[in-house]
C-alpha positions in Angstrom: 44.9 133.1 -99.3 46.1 135.6 -96.4 49.0 134.3 -94.2 48.2 133.3 -90.7 49.5 135.9 -88.3 51.8 134.0 -85.8 51.9 134.8 -82.0 55.0 136.5 -80.6 56.7 134.0 -78.3 59.1 136.5 -76.8 58.4 137.0 -73.0 56.3 140.2 -72.4 58.8 143.2 -71.3 57.7 144.6 -68.1 56.3 148.2 -68.1 59.7 149.7 -68.4 61.6 147.5 -70.6 65.3 147.0 -69.6 66.1 146.5 -73.1 64.8 150.0 -74.1 66.5 151.7 -71.1 69.9 150.3 -72.2 69.3 151.2 -75.8 68.2 154.8 -74.8 71.8 155.1 -73.2 73.9 153.7 -75.6 71.9 154.1 -78.7 72.8 157.5 -79.6 75.4 158.4 -82.3 79.1 157.8 -81.2 77.9 156.9 -77.5 79.0 153.3 -78.1 82.3 154.6 -79.4 82.9 156.8 -76.5 82.3 153.7 -74.2 84.7 151.6 -76.1 87.5 154.1 -75.9 86.7 154.8 -72.2 87.2 151.0 -71.6 90.7 151.2 -72.2 91.2 153.7 -69.4 90.8 157.5 -68.4 90.8 159.9 -71.1 90.7 163.7 -71.6 88.3 165.3 -74.0 91.0 166.2 -76.4 92.2 162.5 -76.5 88.6 161.4 -76.9 88.2 163.9 -79.8 91.2 162.4 -81.2 89.9 159.1 -81.1 86.7 159.9 -82.7 88.2 162.4 -85.4 84.9 162.5 -87.4 82.8 163.7 -84.3 82.4 167.3 -83.6 83.2 168.7 -80.2 79.5 169.8 -79.8 78.3 166.2 -80.2 81.1 164.7 -77.9 80.4 167.3 -75.2 76.7 166.3 -75.5 77.3 162.4 -75.5 79.6 162.7 -72.5 77.2 164.7 -70.5 74.4 162.5 -71.4 76.7 159.5 -70.3 77.7 161.2 -67.1 73.8 161.8 -66.4 73.1 158.0 -66.9 75.7 157.1 -64.5 77.9 155.5 -67.1 80.8 157.9 -67.3 82.4 159.9 -64.5 84.0 163.4 -65.0 87.0 164.4 -62.9 88.1 168.0 -63.2 91.9 168.3 -62.4 93.2 171.4 -60.8 95.9 172.2 -63.5 96.8 175.3 -65.4 95.1 175.2 -67.7 92.1 173.2 -66.1 91.6 169.9 -67.5 88.8 167.1 -67.3 89.3 163.4 -67.5 86.6 161.1 -68.3 86.2 157.2 -66.9 83.7 154.7 -67.0 81.9 154.1 -63.8 81.0 150.6 -62.5 77.9 150.8 -64.6 79.6 152.0 -67.5 82.1 148.7 -67.2 79.1 146.2 -67.2 78.3 147.7 -70.9 81.8 146.7 -72.2 81.1 143.0 -72.8 77.9 143.8 -74.7 80.0 146.3 -76.7 82.7 143.9 -77.3 80.0 141.3 -78.5 78.7 144.0 -80.9 82.3 144.6 -82.2 82.8 140.7 -82.7 79.8 140.8 -85.0 80.8 143.6 -86.9 84.2 141.9 -87.7 82.3 138.9 -89.1 79.9 141.2 -91.0 82.8 143.0 -92.5 84.6 139.6 -93.4 81.2 138.6 -95.1 80.9 141.6 -97.1 84.5 141.7 -98.4 84.1 137.9 -99.2 81.0 138.9 -101.3 
């Protein structure tokens, strides 16, 4: 006897789903990590690269540009010798921090559960 297909009771998303829009910004590899580390304050590229040691410079550059285009990260070029660039979270980027902190909290619980198993 086949199972009855249940109706989805979740509200219908608008034409452009806000969840999809947000996940398109933070869903890329290393993106949430970049936002996490910038949440502690401004970082230069080399500092971020050190924070995220396994990421390649090419991928980090791409992620920073994507976040800048999305309005999440601000890039500040400093007139130093040699030239230096500093990245900070924008107001919109700071609004992402509570969501990322909640994901980190769940991650800790998942790790504890896996360690206990």
